[in-house]
N, C-alpha and C positions, 0 to 999 in steps of 0.2 A: 504494500500500500504506500503510495508516494506521500511524502510529507512536504509541507511548504510553510512559508512564513509571510504574513501580510503586515506591512508597515503603513501607517497613516501619517501624513505630514500636513500641517496647516500653518500658513503664514498670513499675518494680518498687518496692514499699515494704517495708521491713524485711527485706531479703534475708538479712542475717546474724542475724535473730531477736533483735535487741537489745531490752532491756526499756525500753519507752517509757511514761512515766507518762501516764495518761489522766484521772484524777480526783484531787482533793486534798481534805484535811480543812480546811474553811474556818471551823470553829468556833474563835474566838479564846479564849473563856472557857468553862469547864465549871462545872456546878453550878446552883444557884438564884440569884435576884437578891440574896438575903441572904447567900449563901456562895459567892462566885465565886472560882475559881482559874484560873490560866493553863493553857491546853491545851498539853501538851508535844509534841503531834503536829500543831500548827498549821502548815498549808501543807506537810505531808508527803504524798507520793503514797499513794493508797489503792487504785487500780486500774491495771492495766497491760495494754494490748492485746497485748503480746508474750507474755503469760502463757499457758501451755498450756490453762488453763481458760477462756480467752476465745476467741471465735470468730475474731477478726482477728489472725492471726499473720503470715503472709506474703501479700501481695496483689500481683497483677500483671495487666497487660492488654497485648494485642497489637492493633495497628491497621494496616490497609493502606489506601493511597490510590492509585487508578488515575487518572492524568490522560492525556487524549488530545486 
């Protein structure tokens, strides 16, 4: 009688729906070359995948492995 083993694997991302930054404002200076000012939003997050308007909120996958 053949014997085998079944393994189940589950992976989850953002289970608790935390706000994770995905994009940042990388413009260091604002304005024209003659009139430059520092950007107050430099390196501040601009997009969040945990946001309800974004398609990636909670992601999970399940896998099985049968060895014999």
